[in-house]
N, C-alpha and C positions, 0 to 999 in steps of 0.2 A: 220664505220664498214668496209669499203673498204680498209682503212689504216690498220686496225687490221688484216684483211686476208692478205694483202700484206706482213705485218711483221711477219706472222706466217710460221713456217717451213712447206714446203709443204708436208713433209714426215708425219707429225704429224696430221693424220686425225681426232684424238679425238678433238684436240684443234680447228681445223677448224669447225668441227660438232657444237661446242658451241658458234659460232659466230652467229649474227643475219642474217637472210635470205637476207635482202637488201644488206648488205655488201658483202655477198657471191656472190650475182647476179652481183653487179657492178664490183667486182674483177675478176669474171669468163669472163666477156665481155673483160676486159683489158688484161688478161693473154693469152686468145685465140689469140688476135692480136699480141701480144708480141711474143708468140710461133711460129705463122705463119711467122713472120719476121725473127726471130732467125733461123728456118729451111731453109728459103730462103738464107740468108746470110752465113749460115754454109755451104751450098753445095758448094759455091766459096771456101771458106776457105779449105774445104776438098780436093777439086781437086787441089789447089795450094800446100798444104801439100803433097799429093800424088806425084806430079811432083818434088818435093824437096827431100822427104825421101824414096819414094817407097811404094808399097803396103803392105809390112809385117809391117812396122812401123805405118802406119795409120789405122790398124785393129781396135784399140779401138775407134778411131774417127769414123770410118765407122760404128761400132756397135751403138754408141751414136746417129749417125745421123738417122739410121733406126729405133731406138727406138722411137726417137722424131717424126719422120714421122708417125709412128703407133699411138702414144700418140695423135697426131694432128688430125688424122682421126677419133679416137674414140671420141675426144672432140666435133668435129663439129657434130658427130652423136648424141651426148648428147644435145647439143645446138638445134638441129632440133626437137628433141623429146619435149624439153621444150617449144619450140615456136609453136609446131603445135596445132591442135584443140582439142587434147584429154588432158583434165586437169590432173594435178598430185597433190596428197595431199602435204601440206608443207613438210612433213618428206620424201617423195620421192624427192621433189625438192632439199631439202637439201643435201640428199645423192648423187643425181646426181651432183650437182654443187660441192660438196666436191670432188668427183670422178675426174671431170674435171680439177679443180684447182690443186689437188695433182698430177695427172698424168702429166699434163702441166709443173707445177712448178719443178717437178723432172727432167723431160726431158730437160727443159730449163737450169737447174743448170749443168747437165752432160754435155751439149753441151758447155756451157761457160768454163767448166773445160778443155774440150779438145782443144778449140780453144786457151786458156791460156798456156796449155801444149805445143802446137806446137809453139806458140810465144816464149816461153822459149828456146825450142829446137833450133829455129832460131838463137836466141841471142848466144846460146851455140856454134852453129856451126861458127858464124862469130869470136867467140873469141877462137876457137878451138886450133890454134897453141899455144897461150899463155897459155891456160889452160893445154896443154900437157906438156909445158915446167915445169909449176909449179909442176905438178904432179911427174915428174921425179925428181925434187928437193926434193920433200916431201919423195918420196921413198928412196932416198940417206940418208936423215936425219934419218928415222925410222930404216934403215939398221944399221946406226951408233950406235942405241940405243941397239941393240941385245946382245953384249958382256956384257954390264952393267946390263941388265935386267937378264941375267944368274948369274952374280955374286950376284945380290940382292936375287934372289931365293935361292941361296946356303946359303947365311945368314939367310934367313927365316927359312930354314929347321933346323937350330940349335936352333931356338927360340920356334917354333910352332910344334904340332904333324902333322903327314904326312895328316891325314884326314882333318885337318884345311886348309891345302893348296891344298887340292884336286881340287878346282875350278879353280886353277891357274897354276897347275904343267905343263901342256903341252903348256901354253901360248906363250913362246919363239918360239917353233916349228911351232905353229899354226900362229903366227905373221910372221914368215919367209915365210910360204906358202902364206899368203895373199899379202905379199909384192912382191913375185915372180909373182903371178897371175896379180897384178897391173901393174908390169913392161911389161908383155906380151900385156895387154890390150892397154897400152900406145903406144907400137909398132904398134898393129893393128890400133889404132886411127891415127897415123901419115900415115899409108898406105892409109887409108880412106880418110883423108883430101887431099892427093895427087891426087885423082881421080876427074874426071870432075864433074861439078855441076849436081845434081839430083842423084849422085851416092854416096855421102858423108854420108849418113844417119847412116852408122855403126859407124861413129866417135863419134856421140852422145852417143851410146850405150857403145862403148869402154871407154869414159870418165866417164860416170856414174858408169860403173863396176869397174874402176880403183879407182875413189873416195870412192865407198863403201868399197873396199877391204882395202885401206890405213886407212879408218875409223876404220874398224874392228881391223886392226894391231895396231893403236894407242890405242884403247879402251883396248886391251889385254896388252900391255906394260904398260899403265897407271895402270891397275888392279895391276900388280906386284909392281909398285912404292907404290901404296897406301895400299897394303895388310896388313902391320902391323897395321896401324891406323884402317883399316876396321875391322880387326878381334878383336882388343880390343874394339872397340865400339859395335860390335856385342855381345860380351860377356857381356858388360855392359848393353845393352838395350834388349836383348832377353827375359828376364823374364817378362818385360812389354808388349813386343810385344805378347808373349804367353798368358798372362792374357787377353789381348784384344781380341784375336782370340777365346779364350774360351768362352768369353762374347758374341761375334759374333755368334758363332755356338749355343749357348743357345737360342738367340733371333731368330735366323733363324729357329729353331725348332718350335717356335710359329706361324711362318708364312708358315710353309711347305705346307699346303693344297693349299693356295693362290699362292705360288711360282712355284708350279709344278715340272718339272724334272730338269730344269736348275738349280733352287735354291738347290734342293736335292744333285744334283752333285757337286756344289760349296761347299756345307756344308760338304759333305763326303771329298773332296779335302782338305778343311780347317782341318777337323779332322786327316786326314792322316799327313798333314804338322806338326800338333801338336804333334802327336804320335812319329814322326821322330825326332822333336826337343827335346822331352824329353829323347830320347834315345842317341841322338847324340850331346847334347848341349856342351859337354866337348871336343869331338873329332873333331866335325865339326861346330863351332859356327856360322861361315859366312854363310855356305850352309843353315844351319837350320833357321838362321835369315831371310834370303833372301825369303826362300820357304814359311815361316809362313807369312811374310808381303805381299807377292804377293797373296796368297790365301785368306788373310783375306781382302785384297783390293777388290778382286773380289767378295767375299762374301757380303761385304758392299754395293757394287755398285748394286748387285741383290737384296738385302734386300730393299735398297732405291727404286728400280724400281717396286718391288712388292707392296710396300706400295703406290706408286703413282698411280699404276693400280687400287688398292683397292678404292682409293679415286676418280678416275675418273669414276670407275664403279658405285659408290655411287651417284655421279653427274648425271650420265646417267640415272640412276633409277629415281631420283628426277624429271629430266627434263621430262621424259617419263610420269611420274604421273601428272606433270603439264600440258603436252599436252593433255593427256586424260581428265583432270579436264576441260580444255579450249575446247576440242571437244565436 
């Protein structure tokens, strides 16, 4: 029982509620000790990070630490209420233990994520000069691709209608902007690395921003290189994607009441994507295909979640009936 509780996602309160009471009790005792230890050790890690990277950089860590302190205080309060002389019903015990495990588990996980993030930042800072050199080389290589991408785009215009190329028409200019932004970030990174220890936190931001910008630039130039194949593939597979979306929309209609506003919104978005595709399948096959597939994927995910919620509600009703019968 305690193993099952430990293996369950702390955010999944329905799954925790379905576990045996003894297992929840054992796991609650263990997680309370673990969270207490995590809060203590995280305080040192937080102050160390503050000294290295400054107040602004540690804000998310600070927030996670305060949240964990608050979750721990609530958990101790629940533990006291469970241990006092006033008895709780089995359902009240279950609800209180689930609340304790869930809030401690989530707080613990967020603290772990922050500690790991700052470990990564430390590694990045140690490696910063080499990373900045590599980013400079990457920016030079991407700049060298710009004239070729411009020529490819000119060839594509002779083969496909303007609408079909709309998603990539501005890609060369946008890639150039991203490369320029990355080069500025690399310069800022070099300035930050030259500062004394404890004032170099900006280098981490600069490196990440440069990496992100060069990643975007590469994606845009790759899209031009692959455009002809992608457009031909979209023309070939769009009818099947549209049929799929149509089926999903019909299916979602039957779940409408159970799915609420979110499902209704996803269904409407899928219908709009389908209508757009019907009107623009010849002039903009790639844009139509992308929009239909994305809207259909979101609708599929919400349909699956709605079905799961229906099944969980059914199980909860059965459990309540069993508890009432036992009582």
